[in-house]
N, CA, C and O atoms as a GROMACS GRO file, in nm:
protein
  424
    1MET      N    1  -1.299   0.103   3.844
    1MET     CA    2  -1.285  -0.039   3.866
    1MET      C    3  -1.157  -0.094   3.802
    1MET      O    4  -1.125  -0.063   3.687
    2LYS      N    5  -1.087  -0.175   3.879
    2LYS     CA    6  -0.960  -0.224   3.826
    2LYS      C    7  -0.980  -0.356   3.746
    2LYS      O    8  -1.046  -0.450   3.791
    3ASP      N    9  -0.922  -0.358   3.633
    3ASP     CA   10  -0.927  -0.480   3.547
    3ASP      C   11  -0.820  -0.579   3.585
    3ASP      O   12  -0.701  -0.555   3.566
    4THR      N   13  -0.864  -0.688   3.638
    4THR     CA   14  -0.770  -0.791   3.686
    4THR      C   15  -0.765  -0.916   3.598
    4THR      O   16  -0.726  -1.023   3.645
    5THR      N   17  -0.802  -0.903   3.472
    5THR     CA   18  -0.801  -1.017   3.389
    5THR      C   19  -0.661  -1.041   3.335
    5THR      O   20  -0.582  -0.949   3.316
    6TYR      N   21  -0.632  -1.170   3.312
    6TYR     CA   22  -0.503  -1.208   3.265
    6TYR      C   23  -0.491  -1.193   3.111
    6TYR      O   24  -0.381  -1.195   3.057
    7THR      N   25  -0.607  -1.177   3.040
    7THR     CA   26  -0.602  -1.170   2.893
    7THR      C   27  -0.518  -1.049   2.855
    7THR      O   28  -0.426  -1.062   2.774
    8LYS      N   29  -0.546  -0.933   2.910
    8LYS     CA   30  -0.478  -0.810   2.862
    8LYS      C   31  -0.333  -0.820   2.901
    8LYS      O   32  -0.245  -0.790   2.821
    9LYS      N   33  -0.306  -0.865   3.025
    9LYS     CA   34  -0.165  -0.873   3.072
    9LYS      C   35  -0.083  -0.964   2.985
    9LYS      O   36   0.028  -0.928   2.944
   10LEU      N   37  -0.136  -1.084   2.956
   10LEU     CA   38  -0.058  -1.181   2.876
   10LEU      C   39  -0.050  -1.136   2.732
   10LEU      O   40   0.048  -1.170   2.665
   11ALA      N   41  -0.145  -1.062   2.682
   11ALA     CA   42  -0.130  -1.007   2.547
   11ALA      C   43  -0.016  -0.909   2.536
   11ALA      O   44   0.059  -0.908   2.438
   12TYR      N   45  -0.004  -0.825   2.638
   12TYR     CA   46   0.108  -0.727   2.640
   12TYR      C   47   0.244  -0.803   2.659
   12TYR      O   48   0.347  -0.764   2.604
   13MET      N   49   0.240  -0.905   2.735
   13MET     CA   50   0.367  -0.981   2.755
   13MET      C   51   0.403  -1.052   2.622
   13MET      O   52   0.521  -1.060   2.586
   14GLY      N   53   0.303  -1.103   2.550
   14GLY     CA   54   0.328  -1.168   2.423
   14GLY      C   55   0.379  -1.071   2.322
   14GLY      O   56   0.465  -1.107   2.241
   15ALA      N   57   0.329  -0.947   2.323
   15ALA     CA   58   0.382  -0.843   2.229
   15ALA      C   59   0.524  -0.807   2.264
   15ALA      O   60   0.605  -0.781   2.175
   16GLY      N   61   0.557  -0.805   2.390
   16GLY     CA   62   0.697  -0.779   2.424
   16GLY      C   63   0.786  -0.891   2.379
   16GLY      O   64   0.892  -0.867   2.320
   17CYS      N   65   0.745  -1.012   2.404
   17CYS     CA   66   0.821  -1.132   2.357
   17CYS      C   67   0.837  -1.129   2.205
   17CYS      O   68   0.941  -1.165   2.151
   18GLY      N   69   0.728  -1.084   2.135
   18GLY     CA   70   0.734  -1.085   1.993
   18GLY      C   71   0.833  -0.978   1.940
   18GLY      O   72   0.894  -1.001   1.835
   19VAL      N   73   0.849  -0.865   2.007
   19VAL     CA   74   0.949  -0.763   1.971
   19VAL      C   75   1.082  -0.816   1.987
   19VAL      O   76   1.166  -0.791   1.900
   20VAL      N   77   1.113  -0.890   2.094
   20VAL     CA   78   1.241  -0.947   2.121
   20VAL      C   79   1.273  -1.056   2.012
   20VAL      O   80   1.381  -1.059   1.954
   21LEU      N   81   1.173  -1.143   1.989
   21LEU     CA   82   1.195  -1.251   1.892
   21LEU      C   83   1.216  -1.188   1.751
   21LEU      O   84   1.296  -1.239   1.672
   22PHE      N   85   1.146  -1.081   1.720
   22PHE     CA   86   1.170  -1.020   1.591
   22PHE      C   87   1.313  -0.960   1.583
   22PHE      O   88   1.382  -0.976   1.482
   23ALA      N   89   1.355  -0.893   1.687
   23ALA     CA   90   1.494  -0.842   1.692
   23ALA      C   91   1.599  -0.944   1.676
   23ALA      O   92   1.703  -0.919   1.615
   24VAL      N   93   1.573  -1.063   1.732
   24VAL     CA   94   1.675  -1.169   1.728
   24VAL      C   95   1.666  -1.246   1.596
   24VAL      O   96   1.766  -1.266   1.527
   25PHE      N   97   1.543  -1.290   1.561
   25PHE     CA   98   1.532  -1.384   1.447
   25PHE      C   99   1.465  -1.320   1.321
   25PHE      O  100   1.475  -1.381   1.214
   26GLY      N  101   1.403  -1.212   1.325
   26GLY     CA  102   1.329  -1.165   1.210
   26GLY      C  103   1.385  -1.047   1.136
   26GLY      O  104   1.352  -1.030   1.019
   27LEU      N  105   1.469  -0.965   1.197
   27LEU     CA  106   1.518  -0.849   1.134
   27LEU      C  107   1.608  -0.878   1.012
   27LEU      O  108   1.584  -0.823   0.905
   28LEU      N  109   1.705  -0.959   1.028
   28LEU     CA  110   1.800  -0.981   0.923
   28LEU      C  111   1.731  -1.066   0.802
   28LEU      O  112   1.747  -1.032   0.685
   29PRO      N  113   1.659  -1.171   0.836
   29PRO     CA  114   1.593  -1.246   0.730
   29PRO      C  115   1.487  -1.164   0.656
   29PRO      O  116   1.469  -1.180   0.535
   30GLY      N  117   1.416  -1.076   0.730
   30GLY     CA  118   1.319  -0.988   0.663
   30GLY      C  119   1.390  -0.895   0.564
   30GLY      O  120   1.342  -0.873   0.452
   31SER      N  121   1.502  -0.840   0.605
   31SER     CA  122   1.581  -0.752   0.517
   31SER      C  123   1.632  -0.832   0.394
   31SER      O  124   1.625  -0.783   0.281
   32PHE      N  125   1.682  -0.949   0.416
   32PHE     CA  126   1.736  -1.032   0.306
   32PHE      C  127   1.625  -1.067   0.205
   32PHE      O  128   1.642  -1.048   0.084
   33LEU      N  129   1.514  -1.117   0.254
   33LEU     CA  130   1.406  -1.155   0.167
   33LEU      C  131   1.347  -1.039   0.092
   33LEU      O  132   1.317  -1.051  -0.027
   34GLY      N  133   1.329  -0.924   0.160
   34GLY     CA  134   1.288  -0.800   0.092
   34GLY      C  135   1.386  -0.754  -0.014
   34GLY      O  136   1.346  -0.710  -0.122
   35GLY      N  137   1.513  -0.764   0.016
   35GLY     CA  138   1.618  -0.720  -0.081
   35GLY      C  139   1.615  -0.809  -0.204
   35GLY      O  140   1.630  -0.760  -0.316
   36VAL      N  141   1.596  -0.940  -0.185
   36VAL     CA  142   1.592  -1.037  -0.302
   36VAL      C  143   1.468  -1.005  -0.384
   36VAL      O  144   1.472  -1.005  -0.507
   37MET      N  145   1.358  -0.977  -0.315
   37MET     CA  146   1.237  -0.938  -0.397
   37MET      C  147   1.260  -0.805  -0.474
   37MET      O  148   1.220  -0.793  -0.590
   38GLY      N  149   1.323  -0.709  -0.410
   38GLY     CA  150   1.361  -0.584  -0.476
   38GLY      C  151   1.449  -0.604  -0.594
   38GLY      O  152   1.428  -0.542  -0.699
   39LEU      N  153   1.549  -0.690  -0.580
   39LEU     CA  154   1.635  -0.725  -0.694
   39LEU      C  155   1.560  -0.783  -0.802
   39LEU      O  156   1.580  -0.744  -0.917
   40ASN      N  157   1.472  -0.873  -0.774
   40ASN     CA  158   1.387  -0.932  -0.883
   40ASN      C  159   1.300  -0.835  -0.952
   40ASN      O  160   1.287  -0.840  -1.075
   41ILE      N  161   1.242  -0.745  -0.880
   41ILE     CA  162   1.158  -0.636  -0.937
   41ILE      C  163   1.242  -0.543  -1.024
   41ILE      O  164   1.208  -0.512  -1.138
   42ALA      N  165   1.354  -0.500  -0.965
   42ALA     CA  166   1.446  -0.411  -1.037
   42ALA      C  167   1.502  -0.476  -1.162
   42ALA      O  168   1.515  -0.410  -1.265
   43GLY      N  169   1.535  -0.605  -1.155
   43GLY     CA  170   1.583  -0.678  -1.271
   43GLY      C  171   1.480  -0.692  -1.383
   43GLY      O  172   1.512  -0.687  -1.502
   44THR      N  173   1.349  -0.709  -1.339
   44THR     CA  174   1.244  -0.716  -1.436
   44THR      C  175   1.228  -0.583  -1.501
   44THR      O  176   1.210  -0.579  -1.623
   45LEU      N  177   1.234  -0.473  -1.429
   45LEU     CA  178   1.206  -0.342  -1.483
   45LEU      C  179   1.322  -0.284  -1.564
   45LEU      O  180   1.301  -0.223  -1.669
   46PHE      N  181   1.443  -0.304  -1.515
   46PHE     CA  182   1.562  -0.232  -1.569
   46PHE      C  183   1.663  -0.324  -1.634
   46PHE      O  184   1.766  -0.275  -1.680
   47GLY      N  185   1.638  -0.458  -1.641
   47GLY     CA  186   1.734  -0.552  -1.693
   47GLY      C  187   1.798  -0.631  -1.594
   47GLY      O  188   1.813  -0.590  -1.480
   48THR      N  189   1.839  -0.757  -1.637
   48THR     CA  190   1.883  -0.856  -1.539
   48THR      C  191   2.007  -0.815  -1.461
   48THR      O  192   2.005  -0.821  -1.338
   49PRO      N  193   2.116  -0.774  -1.526
   49PRO     CA  194   2.226  -0.725  -1.432
   49PRO      C  195   2.189  -0.583  -1.395
   49PRO      O  196   2.206  -0.488  -1.472
   50VAL      N  197   2.135  -0.572  -1.267
   50VAL     CA  198   2.085  -0.452  -1.218
   50VAL      C  199   2.203  -0.352  -1.203
   50VAL      O  200   2.305  -0.381  -1.140
   51GLY      N  201   2.184  -0.235  -1.263
   51GLY     CA  202   2.289  -0.133  -1.254
   51GLY      C  203   2.290  -0.059  -1.125
   51GLY      O  204   2.216  -0.091  -1.031
   52ALA      N  205   2.375   0.040  -1.120
   52ALA     CA  206   2.392   0.120  -0.997
   52ALA      C  207   2.319   0.247  -1.002
   52ALA      O  208   2.361   0.344  -0.939
   53GLY      N  209   2.204   0.252  -1.078
   53GLY     CA  210   2.124   0.370  -1.096
   53GLY      C  211   2.047   0.402  -0.968
   53GLY      O  212   2.046   0.324  -0.873
   54LEU      N  213   1.984   0.518  -0.968
   54LEU     CA  214   1.917   0.567  -0.847
   54LEU      C  215   1.782   0.492  -0.829
   54LEU      O  216   1.749   0.456  -0.716
   55PHE      N  217   1.705   0.467  -0.936
   55PHE     CA  218   1.576   0.398  -0.923
   55PHE      C  219   1.585   0.254  -0.882
   55PHE      O  220   1.505   0.210  -0.799
   56PRO      N  221   1.682   0.176  -0.938
   56PRO     CA  222   1.690   0.037  -0.890
   56PRO      C  223   1.728   0.031  -0.740
   56PRO      O  224   1.679  -0.054  -0.665
   57ARG      N  225   1.813   0.121  -0.699
   57ARG     CA  226   1.856   0.124  -0.553
   57ARG      C  227   1.729   0.162  -0.467
   57ARG      O  228   1.708   0.106  -0.359
   58MET      N  229   1.649   0.253  -0.516
   58MET     CA  230   1.529   0.295  -0.439
   58MET      C  231   1.436   0.173  -0.431
   58MET      O  232   1.382   0.145  -0.324
   59ILE      N  233   1.417   0.104  -0.537
   59ILE     CA  234   1.326  -0.014  -0.534
   59ILE      C  235   1.380  -0.116  -0.437
   59ILE      O  236   1.303  -0.171  -0.358
   60VAL      N  237   1.504  -0.141  -0.440
   60VAL     CA  238   1.560  -0.244  -0.348
   60VAL      C  239   1.553  -0.193  -0.205
   60VAL      O  240   1.521  -0.272  -0.116
   61ALA      N  241   1.580  -0.072  -0.179
   61ALA     CA  242   1.572  -0.020  -0.040
   61ALA      C  243   1.426  -0.022   0.013
   61ALA      O  244   1.403  -0.060   0.127
   62ALA      N  245   1.326   0.020  -0.074
   62ALA     CA  246   1.190   0.016  -0.035
   62ALA      C  247   1.141  -0.126  -0.010
   62ALA      O  248   1.065  -0.147   0.084
   63SER      N  249   1.181  -0.223  -0.092
   63SER     CA  250   1.140  -0.358  -0.068
   63SER      C  251   1.205  -0.420   0.057
   63SER      O  252   1.149  -0.509   0.120
   64MET      N  253   1.326  -0.372   0.090
   64MET     CA  254   1.386  -0.418   0.216
   64MET      C  255   1.314  -0.369   0.335
   64MET      O  256   1.297  -0.441   0.434
   65VAL      N  257   1.270  -0.243   0.328
   65VAL     CA  258   1.193  -0.188   0.440
   65VAL      C  259   1.058  -0.260   0.454
   65VAL      O  260   1.015  -0.293   0.564
   66ILE      N  261   0.996  -0.283   0.342
   66ILE     CA  262   0.867  -0.360   0.349
   66ILE      C  263   0.890  -0.498   0.401
   66ILE      O  264   0.810  -0.544   0.483
   67GLY      N  265   0.993  -0.568   0.359
   67GLY     CA  266   1.027  -0.697   0.415
   67GLY      C  267   1.046  -0.698   0.565
   67GLY      O  268   0.999  -0.790   0.634
   68VAL      N  269   1.114  -0.596   0.618
   68VAL     CA  270   1.137  -0.587   0.764
   68VAL      C  271   1.002  -0.555   0.834
   68VAL      O  272   0.972  -0.607   0.941
   69MET      N  273   0.922  -0.469   0.770
   69MET     CA  274   0.789  -0.437   0.835
   69MET      C  275   0.699  -0.564   0.837
   69MET      O  276   0.635  -0.592   0.938
   70VAL      N  277   0.694  -0.638   0.729
   70VAL     CA  278   0.612  -0.759   0.726
   70VAL      C  279   0.656  -0.860   0.831
   70VAL      O  280   0.575  -0.918   0.904
   71SER      N  281   0.788  -0.876   0.836
   71SER     CA  282   0.844  -0.970   0.932
   71SER      C  283   0.811  -0.930   1.076
   71SER      O  284   0.773  -1.014   1.158
   72GLY      N  285   0.825  -0.799   1.106
   72GLY     CA  286   0.794  -0.753   1.237
   72GLY      C  287   0.645  -0.768   1.270
   72GLY      O  288   0.608  -0.807   1.381
   73THR      N  289   0.564  -0.735   1.174
   73THR     CA  290   0.420  -0.754   1.193
   73THR      C  291   0.382  -0.896   1.225
   73THR      O  292   0.301  -0.922   1.314
   74MET      N  293   0.441  -0.987   1.151
   74MET     CA  294   0.414  -1.127   1.178
   74MET      C  295   0.453  -1.174   1.309
   74MET      O  296   0.373  -1.238   1.378
   75PHE      N  297   0.575  -1.146   1.349
   75PHE     CA  298   0.628  -1.186   1.476
   75PHE      C  299   0.545  -1.125   1.592
   75PHE      O  300   0.504  -1.198   1.682
   76ILE      N  301   0.520  -0.997   1.590
   76ILE     CA  302   0.446  -0.932   1.696
   76ILE      C  303   0.301  -0.975   1.706
   76ILE      O  304   0.250  -1.001   1.816
   77MET      N  305   0.234  -0.984   1.592
   77MET     CA  306   0.093  -1.023   1.589
   77MET      C  307   0.079  -1.162   1.631
   77MET      O  308  -0.015  -1.193   1.704
   78ALA      N  309   0.168  -1.254   1.590
   78ALA     CA  310   0.153  -1.397   1.627
   78ALA      C  311   0.179  -1.412   1.776
   78ALA      O  312   0.105  -1.485   1.842
   79SER      N  313   0.274  -1.350   1.830
   79SER     CA  314   0.303  -1.368   1.973
   79SER      C  315   0.198  -1.295   2.063
   79SER      O  316   0.168  -1.341   2.173
   80THR      N  317   0.145  -1.184   2.016
   80THR     CA  318   0.037  -1.118   2.089
   80THR      C  319  -0.090  -1.206   2.086
   80THR      O  320  -0.157  -1.219   2.189
   81THR      N  321  -0.122  -1.265   1.973
   81THR     CA  322  -0.238  -1.352   1.968
   81THR      C  323  -0.224  -1.470   2.057
   81THR      O  324  -0.318  -1.511   2.125
   82LEU      N  325  -0.099  -1.527   2.056
   82LEU     CA  326  -0.072  -1.646   2.146
   82LEU      C  327  -0.088  -1.605   2.295
   82LEU      O  328  -0.147  -1.678   2.374
   83GLY      N  329  -0.035  -1.489   2.330
   83GLY     CA  330  -0.050  -1.441   2.468
   83GLY      C  331  -0.195  -1.416   2.504
   83GLY      O  332  -0.239  -1.454   2.612
   84TRP      N  333  -0.269  -1.353   2.415
   84TRP     CA  334  -0.407  -1.325   2.438
   84TRP      C  335  -0.494  -1.454   2.455
   84TRP      O  336  -0.584  -1.460   2.539
   85LEU      N  337  -0.464  -1.555   2.372
   85LEU     CA  338  -0.534  -1.685   2.381
   85LEU      C  339  -0.497  -1.752   2.514
   85LEU      O  340  -0.585  -1.811   2.577
   86THR      N  341  -0.373  -1.746   2.559
   86THR     CA  342  -0.333  -1.802   2.677
   86THR      C  343  -0.404  -1.734   2.798
   86THR      O  344  -0.453  -1.800   2.890
   87GLY      N  345  -0.406  -1.600   2.793
   87GLY     CA  346  -0.484  -1.527   2.899
   87GLY      C  347  -0.629  -1.559   2.900
   87GLY      O  348  -0.688  -1.568   3.007
   88THR      N  349  -0.690  -1.577   2.785
   88THR     CA  350  -0.828  -1.613   2.781
   88THR      C  351  -0.856  -1.744   2.841
   88THR      O  352  -0.957  -1.760   2.909
   89ILE      N  353  -0.767  -1.845   2.817
   89ILE     CA  354  -0.782  -1.973   2.876
   89ILE      C  355  -0.764  -1.968   3.023
   89ILE      O  356  -0.838  -2.032   3.098
   90VAL      N  357  -0.659  -1.889   3.068
   90VAL     CA  358  -0.643  -1.876   3.217
   90VAL      C  359  -0.764  -1.814   3.280
   90VAL      O  360  -0.807  -1.861   3.386
   91ASP      N  361  -0.823  -1.711   3.221
   91ASP     CA  362  -0.939  -1.642   3.278
   91ASP      C  363  -1.056  -1.739   3.280
   91ASP      O  364  -1.132  -1.741   3.377
   92ALA      N  365  -1.072  -1.821   3.175
   92ALA     CA  366  -1.184  -1.916   3.170
   92ALA      C  367  -1.170  -2.021   3.278
   92ALA      O  368  -1.269  -2.058   3.341
   93VAL      N  369  -1.046  -2.072   3.302
   93VAL     CA  370  -1.020  -2.169   3.403
   93VAL      C  371  -1.049  -2.113   3.542
   93VAL      O  372  -1.115  -2.177   3.623
   94LYS      N  373  -0.998  -1.987   3.569
   94LYS     CA  374  -1.029  -1.928   3.696
   94LYS      C  375  -1.171  -1.896   3.720
   94LYS      O  376  -1.217  -1.906   3.834
   95ALA      N  377  -1.245  -1.859   3.616
   95ALA     CA  378  -1.388  -1.835   3.632
   95ALA      C  379  -1.462  -1.968   3.658
   95ALA      O  380  -1.558  -1.972   3.735
   96GLY      N  381  -1.419  -2.073   3.597
   96GLY     CA  382  -1.477  -2.207   3.612
   96GLY      C  383  -1.453  -2.260   3.753
   96GLY      O  384  -1.538  -2.332   3.807
   97ARG      N  385  -1.341  -2.228   3.812
   97ARG     CA  386  -1.315  -2.275   3.950
   97ARG      C  387  -1.403  -2.206   4.049
   97ARG      O  388  -1.443  -2.266   4.149
   98LYS      N  389  -1.435  -2.081   4.024
   98LYS     CA  390  -1.524  -2.004   4.118
   98LYS      C  391  -1.662  -2.062   4.124
   98LYS      O  392  -1.727  -2.063   4.229
   99GLU      N  393  -1.707  -2.113   4.008
   99GLU     CA  394  -1.846  -2.170   3.999
   99GLU      C  395  -1.848  -2.305   4.060
   99GLU      O  396  -1.955  -2.347   4.103
  100LEU      N  397  -1.740  -2.380   4.069
  100LEU     CA  398  -1.739  -2.517   4.110
  100LEU      C  399  -1.716  -2.533   4.264
  100LEU      O  400  -1.713  -2.646   4.314
  101THR      N  401  -1.700  -2.424   4.336
  101THR     CA  402  -1.678  -2.433   4.478
  101THR      C  403  -1.810  -2.492   4.544
  101THR      O  404  -1.922  -2.452   4.512
  102PRO      N  405  -1.786  -2.587   4.636
  102PRO     CA  406  -1.907  -2.648   4.703
  102PRO      C  407  -1.965  -2.551   4.803
  102PRO      O  408  -1.893  -2.474   4.867
  103VAL      N  409  -2.096  -2.556   4.816
  103VAL     CA  410  -2.165  -2.470   4.912
  103VAL      C  411  -2.229  -2.563   5.020
  103VAL      O  412  -2.300  -2.658   4.987
  104GLU      N  413  -2.203  -2.534   5.146
  104GLU     CA  414  -2.252  -2.620   5.249
  104GLU      C  415  -2.386  -2.560   5.302
  104GLU      O  416  -2.399  -2.439   5.320
  105ASN      N  417  -2.478  -2.647   5.324
  105ASN     CA  418  -2.612  -2.607   5.377
  105ASN      C  419  -2.610  -2.623   5.527
  105ASN      O  420  -2.567  -2.727   5.577
  106LYS      N  421  -2.656  -2.522   5.601
  106LYS     CA  422  -2.661  -2.528   5.746
  106LYS      C  423  -2.805  -2.533   5.801
  106LYS      O  424  -2.825  -2.537   5.923
   0.00000   0.00000   0.00000
């Protein structure tokens, strides 16, 4: 049986739009914010002027990756949810129209 609901289709379209929006608007800010958090953590652990050691660099790199992942998750999940909600509304409206069709008595 073929699934003809708009909910699934619009959820996938929302996810695709979320990936594009993340690539355009979320990748660089996620990296910047994660890097700043990593610098704060490394500064707290190893001293305020962060040196060029291996561990502070690893902390900053890991926090940058985490920042990018959180940013991507937020963009993709938000747009997928928005697409799913839109599809659910469209399906509900289409189902409501089927029930409201007038029936003629002969």
